[in-house]
All heavy atoms as a GROMACS GRO file, in nm:
protein
  602
    1MET      N    1  -5.522  14.803  -3.628
    1MET     CA    2  -5.639  14.718  -3.638
    1MET      C    3  -5.666  14.652  -3.503
    1MET      O    4  -5.574  14.612  -3.434
    1MET     CB    5  -5.616  14.612  -3.746
    1MET     CG    6  -5.735  14.525  -3.770
    1MET     SD    7  -5.706  14.428  -3.918
    1MET     CE    8  -5.800  14.287  -3.878
    2ASP      N    9  -5.794  14.640  -3.468
    2ASP     CA   10  -5.831  14.577  -3.342
    2ASP      C   11  -5.800  14.428  -3.346
    2ASP      O   12  -5.800  14.365  -3.451
    2ASP     CB   13  -5.981  14.595  -3.316
    2ASP     CG   14  -6.019  14.740  -3.295
    2ASP    OD1   15  -5.934  14.815  -3.243
    2ASP    OD2   16  -6.131  14.778  -3.331
    3ASP      N   17  -5.774  14.373  -3.229
    3ASP     CA   18  -5.756  14.229  -3.220
    3ASP      C   19  -5.891  14.161  -3.239
    3ASP      O   20  -5.991  14.201  -3.181
    3ASP     CB   21  -5.698  14.190  -3.083
    3ASP     CG   22  -5.555  14.237  -3.068
    3ASP    OD1   23  -5.483  14.240  -3.170
    3ASP    OD2   24  -5.517  14.272  -2.955
    4ILE      N   25  -5.892  14.058  -3.318
    4ILE     CA   26  -6.016  13.983  -3.342
    4ILE      C   27  -6.030  13.875  -3.236
    4ILE      O   28  -5.942  13.793  -3.218
    4ILE     CB   29  -6.017  13.922  -3.483
    4ILE    CG1   30  -6.018  14.033  -3.587
    4ILE    CG2   31  -6.138  13.831  -3.501
    4ILE    CD1   32  -6.007  13.983  -3.729
    5LEU      N   33  -6.143  13.878  -3.164
    5LEU     CA   34  -6.171  13.777  -3.061
    5LEU      C   35  -6.232  13.652  -3.121
    5LEU      O   36  -6.220  13.544  -3.066
    5LEU     CB   37  -6.265  13.834  -2.955
    5LEU     CG   38  -6.214  13.954  -2.875
    5LEU    CD1   39  -6.323  14.005  -2.783
    5LEU    CD2   40  -6.092  13.915  -2.796
    6GLY      N   41  -6.301  13.669  -3.231
    6GLY     CA   42  -6.366  13.554  -3.294
    6GLY      C   43  -6.460  13.599  -3.404
    6GLY      O   44  -6.454  13.712  -3.451
    7PHE      N   45  -6.548  13.509  -3.442
    7PHE     CA   46  -6.643  13.535  -3.548
    7PHE      C   47  -6.783  13.499  -3.501
    7PHE      O   48  -6.801  13.409  -3.420
    7PHE     CB   49  -6.609  13.452  -3.672
    7PHE     CG   50  -6.474  13.485  -3.728
    7PHE    CD1   51  -6.363  13.410  -3.691
    7PHE    CD2   52  -6.457  13.590  -3.815
    7PHE    CE1   53  -6.238  13.440  -3.741
    7PHE    CE2   54  -6.332  13.622  -3.865
    7PHE     CZ   55  -6.222  13.547  -3.829
    8LEU      N   56  -6.881  13.570  -3.554
    8LEU     CA   57  -7.020  13.540  -3.525
    8LEU      C   58  -7.087  13.508  -3.658
    8LEU      O   59  -7.086  13.590  -3.750
    8LEU     CB   60  -7.090  13.660  -3.461
    8LEU     CG   61  -7.241  13.647  -3.442
    8LEU    CD1   62  -7.273  13.537  -3.341
    8LEU    CD2   63  -7.300  13.779  -3.397
    9ARG      N   64  -7.141  13.389  -3.668
    9ARG     CA   65  -7.210  13.349  -3.791
    9ARG      C   66  -7.360  13.350  -3.764
    9ARG      O   67  -7.407  13.287  -3.670
    9ARG     CB   68  -7.166  13.212  -3.836
    9ARG     CG   69  -7.241  13.168  -3.963
    9ARG     CD   70  -7.184  13.048  -4.026
    9ARG     NE   71  -7.059  13.088  -4.089
    9ARG     CZ   72  -6.968  13.003  -4.133
    9ARG    NH1   73  -6.987  12.873  -4.118
    9ARG    NH2   74  -6.859  13.044  -4.190
   10VAL      N   75  -7.434  13.421  -3.848
   10VAL     CA   76  -7.578  13.430  -3.840
   10VAL      C   77  -7.634  13.354  -3.960
   10VAL      O   78  -7.601  13.385  -4.075
   10VAL     CB   79  -7.627  13.577  -3.843
   10VAL    CG1   80  -7.779  13.584  -3.840
   10VAL    CG2   81  -7.567  13.654  -3.728
   11HIS      N   82  -7.717  13.255  -3.934
   11HIS     CA   83  -7.778  13.176  -4.040
   11HIS      C   84  -7.921  13.224  -4.059
   11HIS      O   85  -8.007  13.200  -3.975
   11HIS     CB   86  -7.774  13.028  -4.004
   11HIS     CG   87  -7.814  12.937  -4.115
   11HIS    ND1   88  -7.812  12.801  -4.103
   11HIS    CD2   89  -7.856  12.961  -4.242
   11HIS    CE1   90  -7.852  12.746  -4.216
   11HIS    NE2   91  -7.881  12.842  -4.301
   12VAL      N   92  -7.945  13.294  -4.169
   12VAL     CA   93  -8.078  13.344  -4.202
   12VAL      C   94  -8.145  13.236  -4.285
   12VAL      O   95  -8.104  13.210  -4.397
   12VAL     CB   96  -8.071  13.477  -4.279
   12VAL    CG1   97  -8.211  13.528  -4.309
   12VAL    CG2   98  -7.992  13.581  -4.200
   13ILE      N   99  -8.247  13.174  -4.229
   13ILE     CA  100  -8.310  13.060  -4.295
   13ILE      C  101  -8.426  13.103  -4.384
   13ILE      O  102  -8.421  13.087  -4.505
   13ILE     CB  103  -8.354  12.955  -4.192
   13ILE    CG1  104  -8.232  12.906  -4.114
   13ILE    CG2  105  -8.426  12.838  -4.261
   13ILE    CD1  106  -8.264  12.819  -3.995
   14ARG      N  107  -8.532  13.157  -4.324
   14ARG     CA  108  -8.648  13.193  -4.404
   14ARG      C  109  -8.738  13.290  -4.328
   14ARG      O  110  -8.722  13.313  -4.209
   14ARG     CB  111  -8.729  13.069  -4.441
   14ARG     CG  112  -8.795  13.002  -4.324
   14ARG     CD  113  -8.878  12.881  -4.367
   14ARG     NE  114  -8.933  12.815  -4.251
   14ARG     CZ  115  -8.884  12.704  -4.197
   14ARG    NH1  116  -8.776  12.649  -4.249
   14ARG    NH2  117  -8.940  12.652  -4.092
   15GLY      N  118  -8.835  13.343  -4.399
   15GLY     CA  119  -8.940  13.425  -4.342
   15GLY      C  120  -9.074  13.359  -4.373
   15GLY      O  121  -9.089  13.296  -4.477
   16VAL      N  122  -9.170  13.372  -4.284
   16VAL     CA  123  -9.299  13.307  -4.302
   16VAL      C  124  -9.410  13.411  -4.291
   16VAL      O  125  -9.417  13.486  -4.193
   16VAL     CB  126  -9.320  13.195  -4.197
   16VAL    CG1  127  -9.455  13.129  -4.213
   16VAL    CG2  128  -9.208  13.092  -4.206
   17ASN      N  129  -9.496  13.415  -4.390
   17ASN     CA  130  -9.613  13.505  -4.392
   17ASN      C  131  -9.574  13.650  -4.360
   17ASN      O  132  -9.634  13.714  -4.272
   17ASN     CB  133  -9.721  13.458  -4.295
   17ASN     CG  134  -9.779  13.325  -4.335
   17ASN    OD1  135  -9.794  13.296  -4.452
   17ASN    ND2  136  -9.812  13.243  -4.237
   18LEU      N  137  -9.475  13.702  -4.432
   18LEU     CA  138  -9.432  13.839  -4.410
   18LEU      C  139  -9.539  13.937  -4.458
   18LEU      O  140  -9.625  13.903  -4.539
   18LEU     CB  141  -9.300  13.865  -4.484
   18LEU     CG  142  -9.183  13.777  -4.444
   18LEU    CD1  143  -9.060  13.812  -4.526
   18LEU    CD2  144  -9.154  13.788  -4.295
   19ALA      N  145  -9.531  14.058  -4.408
   19ALA     CA  146  -9.629  14.161  -4.444
   19ALA      C  147  -9.619  14.195  -4.592
   19ALA      O  148  -9.510  14.196  -4.650
   19ALA     CB  149  -9.606  14.286  -4.360
   20VAL      N  150  -9.732  14.225  -4.653
   20VAL     CA  151  -9.736  14.269  -4.792
   20VAL      C  152  -9.704  14.418  -4.794
   20VAL      O  153  -9.768  14.497  -4.725
   20VAL     CB  154  -9.876  14.242  -4.853
   20VAL    CG1  155  -9.886  14.303  -4.991
   20VAL    CG2  156  -9.901  14.093  -4.857
   21ARG      N  157  -9.602  14.457  -4.871
   21ARG     CA  158  -9.561  14.597  -4.876
   21ARG      C  159  -9.584  14.660  -5.014
   21ARG      O  160  -9.583  14.780  -5.027
   21ARG     CB  161  -9.413  14.611  -4.839
   21ARG     CG  162  -9.384  14.572  -4.698
   21ARG     CD  163  -9.447  14.669  -4.603
   21ARG     NE  164  -9.411  14.636  -4.468
   21ARG     CZ  165  -9.489  14.654  -4.365
   21ARG    NH1  166  -9.607  14.704  -4.379
   21ARG    NH2  167  -9.450  14.622  -4.244
   22ASP      N  168  -9.602  14.578  -5.115
   22ASP     CA  169  -9.638  14.628  -5.247
   22ASP      C  170  -9.788  14.601  -5.264
   22ASP      O  171  -9.858  14.579  -5.166
   22ASP     CB  172  -9.557  14.556  -5.356
   22ASP     CG  173  -9.407  14.589  -5.346
   22ASP    OD1  174  -9.374  14.697  -5.295
   22ASP    OD2  175  -9.325  14.506  -5.388
   23ILE      N  176  -9.835  14.596  -5.382
   23ILE     CA  177  -9.978  14.576  -5.403
   23ILE      C  178 -10.024  14.440  -5.353
   23ILE      O  179 -10.120  14.429  -5.278
   23ILE     CB  180 -10.014  14.594  -5.552
   23ILE    CG1  181  -9.989  14.738  -5.593
   23ILE    CG2  182 -10.158  14.555  -5.580
   23ILE    CD1  183  -9.999  14.764  -5.741
   24ARG      N  184  -9.954  14.332  -5.392
   24ARG     CA  185  -9.994  14.197  -5.349
   24ARG      C  186  -9.881  14.116  -5.288
   24ARG      O  187  -9.901  14.002  -5.249
   24ARG     CB  188 -10.048  14.119  -5.469
   24ARG     CG  189 -10.183  14.164  -5.512
   24ARG     CD  190 -10.236  14.077  -5.623
   24ARG     NE  191 -10.289  14.166  -5.725
   24ARG     CZ  192 -10.290  14.143  -5.852
   24ARG    NH1  193 -10.239  14.033  -5.899
   24ARG    NH2  194 -10.342  14.229  -5.936
   25THR      N  195  -9.762  14.171  -5.283
   25THR     CA  196  -9.647  14.093  -5.238
   25THR      C  197  -9.541  14.185  -5.176
   25THR      O  198  -9.569  14.300  -5.150
   25THR     CB  199  -9.590  14.012  -5.358
   25THR    OG1  200  -9.492  13.923  -5.309
   25THR    CG2  201  -9.532  14.101  -5.464
   26SER      N  202  -9.422  14.134  -5.154
   26SER     CA  203  -9.312  14.212  -5.096
   26SER      C  204  -9.180  14.169  -5.157
   26SER      O  205  -9.169  14.063  -5.217
   26SER     CB  206  -9.306  14.191  -4.945
   26SER     OG  207  -9.418  14.248  -4.882
   27ASP      N  208  -9.078  14.251  -5.138
   27ASP     CA  209  -8.941  14.222  -5.180
   27ASP      C  210  -8.850  14.231  -5.056
   27ASP      O  211  -8.774  14.325  -5.040
   27ASP     CB  212  -8.894  14.323  -5.286
   27ASP     CG  213  -8.977  14.321  -5.412
   27ASP    OD1  214  -9.036  14.216  -5.442
   27ASP    OD2  215  -8.983  14.424  -5.481
   28PRO      N  216  -8.857  14.132  -4.966
   28PRO     CA  217  -8.786  14.141  -4.839
   28PRO      C  218  -8.637  14.103  -4.850
   28PRO      O  219  -8.596  14.031  -4.940
   28PRO     CB  220  -8.859  14.041  -4.751
   28PRO     CG  221  -8.908  13.937  -4.847
   28PRO     CD  222  -8.941  14.012  -4.972
   29TYR      N  223  -8.561  14.154  -4.752
   29TYR     CA  224  -8.423  14.115  -4.730
   29TYR      C  225  -8.391  14.139  -4.583
   29TYR      O  226  -8.466  14.208  -4.513
   29TYR     CB  227  -8.326  14.190  -4.822
   29TYR     CG  228  -8.325  14.341  -4.806
   29TYR    CD1  229  -8.228  14.404  -4.728
   29TYR    CD2  230  -8.422  14.420  -4.868
   29TYR    CE1  231  -8.226  14.541  -4.714
   29TYR    CE2  232  -8.420  14.557  -4.854
   29TYR     CZ  233  -8.321  14.618  -4.778
   29TYR     OH  234  -8.320  14.754  -4.764
   30VAL      N  235  -8.282  14.082  -4.535
   30VAL     CA  236  -8.244  14.094  -4.394
   30VAL      C  237  -8.110  14.167  -4.385
   30VAL      O  238  -8.019  14.141  -4.464
   30VAL     CB  239  -8.232  13.954  -4.329
   30VAL    CG1  240  -8.181  13.964  -4.187
   30VAL    CG2  241  -8.366  13.882  -4.332
   31VAL      N  242  -8.100  14.259  -4.288
   31VAL     CA  243  -7.976  14.331  -4.260
   31VAL      C  244  -7.932  14.298  -4.119
   31VAL      O  245  -8.011  14.304  -4.025
   31VAL     CB  246  -7.995  14.484  -4.275
   31VAL    CG1  247  -7.870  14.558  -4.232
   31VAL    CG2  248  -8.033  14.519  -4.417
   32VAL      N  249  -7.804  14.261  -4.103
   32VAL     CA  250  -7.745  14.234  -3.972
   32VAL      C  251  -7.636  14.338  -3.950
   32VAL      O  252  -7.548  14.355  -4.034
   32VAL     CB  253  -7.684  14.092  -3.966
   32VAL    CG1  254  -7.620  14.067  -3.831
   32VAL    CG2  255  -7.790  13.987  -3.995
   33ARG      N  256  -7.644  14.409  -3.837
   33ARG     CA  257  -7.546  14.513  -3.805
   33ARG      C  258  -7.482  14.485  -3.669
   33ARG      O  259  -7.550  14.447  -3.574
   33ARG     CB  260  -7.611  14.650  -3.799
   33ARG     CG  261  -7.658  14.700  -3.930
   33ARG     CD  262  -7.714  14.838  -3.917
   33ARG     NE  263  -7.770  14.877  -4.046
   33ARG     CZ  264  -7.819  14.994  -4.071
   33ARG    NH1  265  -7.822  15.086  -3.977
   33ARG    NH2  266  -7.868  15.022  -4.189
   34MET      N  267  -7.352  14.509  -3.663
   34MET     CA  268  -7.280  14.503  -3.537
   34MET      C  269  -7.164  14.602  -3.549
   34MET      O  270  -7.074  14.584  -3.631
   34MET     CB  271  -7.226  14.362  -3.509
   34MET     CG  272  -7.159  14.352  -3.372
   34MET     SD  273  -7.115  14.183  -3.325
   34MET     CE  274  -6.986  14.146  -3.441
   35GLY      N  275  -7.171  14.709  -3.469
   35GLY     CA  276  -7.070  14.813  -3.479
   35GLY      C  277  -7.072  14.875  -3.618
   35GLY      O  278  -7.177  14.913  -3.668
   36ASP      N  279  -6.956  14.884  -3.682
   36ASP     CA  280  -6.947  14.941  -3.816
   36ASP      C  281  -6.976  14.839  -3.925
   36ASP      O  282  -6.978  14.873  -4.043
   36ASP     CB  283  -6.807  15.000  -3.839
   36ASP     CG  284  -6.779  15.118  -3.747
   36ASP    OD1  285  -6.877  15.182  -3.703
   36ASP    OD2  286  -6.662  15.146  -3.721
   37GLN      N  287  -6.996  14.715  -3.888
   37GLN     CA  288  -7.020  14.610  -3.987
   37GLN      C  289  -7.168  14.602  -4.023
   37GLN      O  290  -7.254  14.613  -3.937
   37GLN     CB  291  -6.977  14.474  -3.933
   37GLN     CG  292  -6.830  14.466  -3.899
   37GLN     CD  293  -6.799  14.334  -3.835
   37GLN    OE1  294  -6.786  14.233  -3.903
   37GLN    NE2  295  -6.789  14.335  -3.703
   38LYS      N  296  -7.194  14.582  -4.150
   38LYS     CA  297  -7.332  14.570  -4.199
   38LYS      C  298  -7.332  14.466  -4.310
   38LYS      O  299  -7.263  14.482  -4.410
   38LYS     CB  300  -7.381  14.704  -4.252
   38LYS     CG  301  -7.519  14.700  -4.310
   38LYS     CD  302  -7.557  14.838  -4.363
   38LYS     CE  303  -7.689  14.834  -4.436
   38LYS     NZ  304  -7.724  14.966  -4.493
   39LEU      N  305  -7.410  14.361  -4.292
   39LEU     CA  306  -7.423  14.256  -4.392
   39LEU      C  307  -7.568  14.242  -4.432
   39LEU      O  308  -7.658  14.263  -4.350
   39LEU     CB  309  -7.371  14.123  -4.337
   39LEU     CG  310  -7.225  14.122  -4.293
   39LEU    CD1  311  -7.190  13.989  -4.228
   39LEU    CD2  312  -7.134  14.147  -4.412
   40LYS      N  313  -7.593  14.204  -4.557
   40LYS     CA  314  -7.728  14.199  -4.610
   40LYS      C  315  -7.747  14.071  -4.691
   40LYS      O  316  -7.657  14.030  -4.764
   40LYS     CB  317  -7.750  14.322  -4.698
   40LYS     CG  318  -7.885  14.336  -4.758
   40LYS     CD  319  -7.893  14.466  -4.837
   40LYS     CE  320  -7.907  14.433  -4.983
   40LYS     NZ  321  -7.943  14.545  -5.066
   41THR      N  322  -7.865  14.011  -4.678
   41THR     CA  323  -7.899  13.896  -4.763
   41THR      C  324  -7.940  13.948  -4.900
   41THR      O  325  -7.961  14.067  -4.919
   41THR     CB  326  -8.017  13.816  -4.704
   41THR    OG1  327  -8.134  13.898  -4.704
   41THR    CG2  328  -7.987  13.764  -4.566
   42LYS      N  329  -7.958  13.855  -4.992
   42LYS     CA  330  -8.011  13.894  -5.123
   42LYS      C  331  -8.159  13.930  -5.109
   42LYS      O  332  -8.228  13.883  -5.017
   42LYS     CB  333  -7.990  13.784  -5.225
   42LYS     CG  334  -8.061  13.655  -5.194
   42LYS     CD  335  -8.024  13.547  -5.292
   42LYS     CE  336  -8.085  13.416  -5.243
   42LYS     NZ  337  -8.023  13.301  -5.299
   43VAL      N  338  -8.207  14.013  -5.198
   43VAL     CA  339  -8.348  14.052  -5.200
   43VAL      C  340  -8.427  13.940  -5.266
   43VAL      O  341  -8.389  13.887  -5.370
   43VAL     CB  342  -8.367  14.184  -5.280
   43VAL    CG1  343  -8.514  14.218  -5.292
   43VAL    CG2  344  -8.291  14.297  -5.213
   44MET      N  345  -8.537  13.902  -5.202
   44MET     CA  346  -8.625  13.798  -5.256
   44MET      C  347  -8.745  13.867  -5.320
   44MET      O  348  -8.838  13.909  -5.251
   44MET     CB  349  -8.669  13.703  -5.146
   44MET     CG  350  -8.554  13.637  -5.072
   44MET     SD  351  -8.450  13.538  -5.177
   44MET     CE  352  -8.542  13.389  -5.184
   45LYS      N  353  -8.741  13.881  -5.450
   45LYS     CA  354  -8.844  13.954  -5.524
   45LYS      C  355  -8.980  13.884  -5.516
   45LYS      O  356  -8.989  13.762  -5.531
   45LYS     CB  357  -8.806  13.968  -5.672
   45LYS     CG  358  -8.683  14.052  -5.694
   45LYS     CD  359  -8.716  14.196  -5.678
   45LYS     CE  360  -8.596  14.282  -5.717
   45LYS     NZ  361  -8.622  14.421  -5.701
   46LYS      N  362  -9.083  13.964  -5.490
   46LYS     CA  363  -9.222  13.919  -5.491
   46LYS      C  364  -9.243  13.790  -5.412
   46LYS      O  365  -9.294  13.692  -5.463
   46LYS     CB  366  -9.270  13.902  -5.635
   46LYS     CG  367  -9.265  14.030  -5.715
   46LYS     CD  368  -9.313  14.010  -5.855
   46LYS     CE  369  -9.303  14.142  -5.930
   46LYS     NZ  370  -9.348  14.131  -6.068
   47ASN      N  371  -9.205  13.795  -5.283
   47ASN     CA  372  -9.211  13.673  -5.203
   47ASN      C  373  -9.241  13.706  -5.056
   47ASN      O  374  -9.161  13.771  -4.990
   47ASN     CB  375  -9.077  13.599  -5.213
   47ASN     CG  376  -9.084  13.458  -5.165
   47ASN    OD1  377  -9.173  13.420  -5.090
   47ASN    ND2  378  -8.989  13.378  -5.208
   48VAL      N  379  -9.354  13.660  -5.005
   48VAL     CA  380  -9.387  13.682  -4.863
   48VAL      C  381  -9.349  13.562  -4.777
   48VAL      O  382  -9.368  13.564  -4.656
   48VAL     CB  383  -9.537  13.718  -4.843
   48VAL    CG1  384  -9.569  13.853  -4.905
   48VAL    CG2  385  -9.628  13.610  -4.897
   49ASN      N  386  -9.294  13.456  -4.839
   49ASN     CA  387  -9.243  13.340  -4.768
   49ASN      C  388  -9.103  13.306  -4.821
   49ASN      O  389  -9.080  13.196  -4.875
   49ASN     CB  390  -9.338  13.220  -4.786
   49ASN     CG  391  -9.471  13.244  -4.721
   49ASN    OD1  392  -9.480  13.256  -4.600
   49ASN    ND2  393  -9.575  13.253  -4.801
   50PRO      N  394  -9.009  13.399  -4.806
   50PRO     CA  395  -8.877  13.380  -4.866
   50PRO      C  396  -8.794  13.275  -4.794
   50PRO      O  397  -8.807  13.254  -4.674
   50PRO     CB  398  -8.812  13.518  -4.851
   50PRO     CG  399  -8.878  13.575  -4.730
   50PRO     CD  400  -9.019  13.525  -4.734
   51GLU      N  401  -8.708  13.208  -4.869
   51GLU     CA  402  -8.610  13.114  -4.813
   51GLU      C  403  -8.472  13.159  -4.857
   51GLU      O  404  -8.432  13.137  -4.970
   51GLU     CB  405  -8.641  12.971  -4.860
   51GLU     CG  406  -8.770  12.919  -4.802
   51GLU     CD  407  -8.788  12.770  -4.819
   51GLU    OE1  408  -8.687  12.699  -4.835
   51GLU    OE2  409  -8.904  12.726  -4.816
   52TRP      N  410  -8.400  13.223  -4.765
   52TRP     CA  411  -8.267  13.273  -4.796
   52TRP      C  412  -8.162  13.163  -4.781
   52TRP      O  413  -8.077  13.148  -4.865
   52TRP     CB  414  -8.230  13.390  -4.704
   52TRP     CG  415  -8.303  13.515  -4.734
   52TRP    CD1  416  -8.276  13.604  -4.833
   52TRP    CD2  417  -8.415  13.569  -4.663
   52TRP    NE1  418  -8.364  13.708  -4.830
   52TRP    CE2  419  -8.451  13.690  -4.725
   52TRP    CE3  420  -8.489  13.527  -4.554
   52TRP    CZ2  421  -8.555  13.769  -4.682
   52TRP    CZ3  422  -8.594  13.606  -4.510
   52TRP    CH2  423  -8.626  13.724  -4.574
   53ASN      N  424  -8.162  13.096  -4.669
   53ASN     CA  425  -8.061  12.995  -4.635
   53ASN      C  426  -7.920  13.050  -4.658
   53ASN      O  427  -7.837  12.988  -4.724
   53ASN     CB  428  -8.083  12.866  -4.713
   53ASN     CG  429  -8.012  12.749  -4.649
   53ASN    OD1  430  -7.990  12.747  -4.529
   53ASN    ND2  431  -7.972  12.653  -4.728
   54GLU      N  432  -7.895  13.169  -4.604
   54GLU     CA  433  -7.765  13.236  -4.617
   54GLU      C  434  -7.696  13.244  -4.482
   54GLU      O  435  -7.760  13.267  -4.380
   54GLU     CB  436  -7.783  13.378  -4.672
   54GLU     CG  437  -7.827  13.384  -4.815
   54GLU     CD  438  -7.831  13.526  -4.868
   54GLU    OE1  439  -7.739  13.605  -4.838
   54GLU    OE2  440  -7.928  13.558  -4.939
   55LYS      N  441  -7.565  13.229  -4.483
   55LYS     CA  442  -7.484  13.244  -4.362
   55LYS      C  443  -7.403  13.372  -4.375
   55LYS      O  444  -7.327  13.389  -4.470
   55LYS     CB  445  -7.392  13.124  -4.343
   55LYS     CG  446  -7.469  12.997  -4.313
   55LYS     CD  447  -7.379  12.879  -4.298
   55LYS     CE  448  -7.465  12.754  -4.273
   55LYS     NZ  449  -7.385  12.633  -4.277
   56LEU      N  450  -7.422  13.462  -4.278
   56LEU     CA  451  -7.351  13.590  -4.275
   56LEU      C  452  -7.252  13.583  -4.158
   56LEU      O  453  -7.288  13.543  -4.048
   56LEU     CB  454  -7.450  13.705  -4.255
   56LEU     CG  455  -7.567  13.710  -4.354
   56LEU    CD1  456  -7.664  13.820  -4.316
   56LEU    CD2  457  -7.517  13.729  -4.496
   57THR      N  458  -7.127  13.624  -4.182
   57THR     CA  459  -7.025  13.615  -4.079
   57THR      C  460  -6.972  13.753  -4.044
   57THR      O  461  -6.927  13.828  -4.131
   57THR     CB  462  -6.908  13.524  -4.126
   57THR    OG1  463  -6.962  13.397  -4.161
   57THR    CG2  464  -6.805  13.508  -4.016
   58LEU      N  465  -6.977  13.785  -3.914
   58LEU     CA  466  -6.925  13.911  -3.860
   58LEU      C  467  -6.800  13.882  -3.778
   58LEU      O  468  -6.790  13.776  -3.715
   58LEU     CB  469  -7.030  13.978  -3.771
   58LEU     CG  470  -7.163  14.010  -3.836
   58LEU    CD1  471  -7.272  14.024  -3.731
   58LEU    CD2  472  -7.152  14.138  -3.914
   59THR      N  473  -6.706  13.976  -3.775
   59THR     CA  474  -6.590  13.961  -3.688
   59THR      C  475  -6.620  14.026  -3.555
   59THR      O  476  -6.683  14.133  -3.548
   59THR     CB  477  -6.464  14.025  -3.749
   59THR    OG1  478  -6.489  14.162  -3.776
   59THR    CG2  479  -6.423  13.954  -3.876
   60VAL      N  480  -6.578  13.962  -3.446
   60VAL     CA  481  -6.601  14.013  -3.311
   60VAL      C  482  -6.469  14.066  -3.258
   60VAL      O  483  -6.372  13.992  -3.248
   60VAL     CB  484  -6.656  13.902  -3.219
   60VAL    CG1  485  -6.676  13.954  -3.078
   60VAL    CG2  486  -6.786  13.845  -3.275
   61SER      N  487  -6.466  14.196  -3.226
   61SER     CA  488  -6.344  14.256  -3.173
   61SER      C  489  -6.363  14.310  -3.032
   61SER      O  490  -6.266  14.349  -2.968
   61SER     CB  491  -6.295  14.367  -3.266
   61SER     OG  492  -6.394  14.465  -3.282
   62GLU      N  493  -6.486  14.314  -2.984
   62GLU     CA  494  -6.516  14.355  -2.847
   62GLU      C  495  -6.607  14.250  -2.785
   62GLU      O  496  -6.692  14.194  -2.852
   62GLU     CB  497  -6.586  14.491  -2.845
   62GLU     CG  498  -6.500  14.605  -2.896
   62GLU     CD  499  -6.577  14.736  -2.893
   62GLU    OE1  500  -6.659  14.755  -2.801
   62GLU    OE2  501  -6.556  14.817  -2.983
   63SER      N  502  -6.590  14.227  -2.655
   63SER     CA  503  -6.668  14.122  -2.591
   63SER      C  504  -6.815  14.159  -2.573
   63SER      O  505  -6.900  14.073  -2.565
   63SER     CB  506  -6.606  14.083  -2.456
   63SER     OG  507  -6.602  14.195  -2.372
   64ILE      N  508  -6.845  14.288  -2.563
   64ILE     CA  509  -6.983  14.332  -2.548
   64ILE      C  510  -7.014  14.431  -2.659
   64ILE      O  511  -6.962  14.541  -2.661
   64ILE     CB  512  -7.008  14.399  -2.411
   64ILE    CG1  513  -6.976  14.301  -2.300
   64ILE    CG2  514  -7.151  14.449  -2.401
   64ILE    CD1  515  -6.987  14.358  -2.162
   65ARG      N  516  -7.096  14.388  -2.754
   65ARG     CA  517  -7.132  14.472  -2.867
   65ARG      C  518  -7.275  14.437  -2.908
   65ARG      O  519  -7.306  14.321  -2.932
   65ARG     CB  520  -7.037  14.444  -2.982
   65ARG     CG  521  -7.058  14.523  -3.106
   65ARG     CD  522  -7.035  14.668  -3.082
   65ARG     NE  523  -6.913  14.712  -3.146
   65ARG     CZ  524  -6.885  14.838  -3.160
   65ARG    NH1  525  -6.966  14.930  -3.114
   65ARG    NH2  526  -6.775  14.875  -3.217
   66PRO      N  527  -7.366  14.535  -2.915
   66PRO     CA  528  -7.503  14.504  -2.955
   66PRO      C  529  -7.508  14.458  -3.101
   66PRO      O  530  -7.432  14.504  -3.184
   66PRO     CB  531  -7.579  14.635  -2.937
   66PRO     CG  532  -7.477  14.739  -2.916
   66PRO     CD  533  -7.348  14.674  -2.883
   67ILE      N  534  -7.600  14.366  -3.128
   67ILE     CA  535  -7.622  14.315  -3.262
   67ILE      C  536  -7.764  14.353  -3.302
   67ILE      O  537  -7.858  14.335  -3.225
   67ILE     CB  538  -7.608  14.162  -3.267
   67ILE    CG1  539  -7.469  14.123  -3.222
   67ILE    CG2  540  -7.637  14.109  -3.407
   67ILE    CD1  541  -7.456  13.977  -3.192
   68ARG      N  542  -7.779  14.406  -3.423
   68ARG     CA  543  -7.911  14.447  -3.470
   68ARG      C  544  -7.944  14.369  -3.596
   68ARG      O  545  -7.866  14.368  -3.691
   68ARG     CB  546  -7.911  14.597  -3.500
   68ARG     CG  547  -8.043  14.648  -3.538
   68ARG     CD  548  -8.039  14.798  -3.552
   68ARG     NE  549  -8.172  14.844  -3.584
   68ARG     CZ  550  -8.202  14.970  -3.603
   68ARG    NH1  551  -8.110  15.062  -3.591
   68ARG    NH2  552  -8.324  15.004  -3.634
   69ILE      N  553  -8.060  14.304  -3.595
   69ILE     CA  554  -8.106  14.227  -3.710
   69ILE      C  555  -8.240  14.286  -3.753
   69ILE      O  556  -8.332  14.296  -3.673
   69ILE     CB  557  -8.121  14.077  -3.676
   69ILE    CG1  558  -7.988  14.022  -3.628
   69ILE    CG2  559  -8.176  14.000  -3.795
   69ILE    CD1  560  -7.994  13.880  -3.576
   70CYS      N  561  -8.249  14.327  -3.879
   70CYS     CA  562  -8.370  14.392  -3.929
   70CYS      C  563  -8.420  14.322  -4.054
   70CYS      O  564  -8.341  14.286  -4.140
   70CYS     CB  565  -8.342  14.538  -3.965
   70CYS     SG  566  -8.288  14.637  -3.827
   71LEU      N  567  -8.550  14.307  -4.065
   71LEU     CA  568  -8.615  14.262  -4.186
   71LEU      C  569  -8.666  14.385  -4.257
   71LEU      O  570  -8.742  14.462  -4.201
   71LEU     CB  571  -8.730  14.166  -4.153
   71LEU     CG  572  -8.816  14.124  -4.272
   71LEU    CD1  573  -8.732  14.041  -4.370
   71LEU    CD2  574  -8.934  14.044  -4.225
   72LEU      N  575  -8.622  14.405  -4.380
   72LEU     CA  576  -8.659  14.524  -4.456
   72LEU      C  577  -8.727  14.484  -4.585
   72LEU      O  578  -8.716  14.372  -4.632
   72LEU     CB  579  -8.534  14.608  -4.484
   72LEU     CG  580  -8.454  14.649  -4.361
   72LEU    CD1  581  -8.322  14.710  -4.400
   72LEU    CD2  582  -8.534  14.746  -4.276
   73TYR      N  583  -8.794  14.582  -4.646
   73TYR     CA  584  -8.865  14.559  -4.771
   73TYR      C  585  -8.822  14.667  -4.870
   73TYR      O  586  -8.802  14.782  -4.833
   73TYR     CB  587  -9.017  14.570  -4.752
   73TYR     CG  588  -9.072  14.471  -4.653
   73TYR    CD1  589  -9.080  14.500  -4.517
   73TYR    CD2  590  -9.119  14.348  -4.696
   73TYR    CE1  591  -9.133  14.409  -4.428
   73TYR    CE2  592  -9.173  14.256  -4.606
   73TYR     CZ  593  -9.179  14.288  -4.474
   73TYR     OH  594  -9.231  14.197  -4.385
   74LEU      N  595  -8.814  14.631  -4.997
   74LEU     CA  596  -8.789  14.730  -5.103
   74LEU      C  597  -8.919  14.788  -5.147
   74LEU      O  598  -9.022  14.731  -5.139
   74LEU     CB  599  -8.720  14.665  -5.222
   74LEU     CG  600  -8.573  14.630  -5.205
   74LEU    CD1  601  -8.519  14.572  -5.333
   74LEU    CD2  602  -8.490  14.750  -5.163
   0.00000   0.00000   0.00000
């Protein structure tokens, strides 16, 4: 197992005026990726102004590693 250098906490607070992907609304969620790690917020059904207020924690094992944060819709 790799040595852990630390932790990265991502606080996903909310989305504002997100795009409509269904007929009148959306089912958004957020995905955070770093290396092989992938964390996801809960899906906010029928909501274009979601409030997640979730903290996602990733382990950091390399000093330079790209982080990808995506807003997705169901």
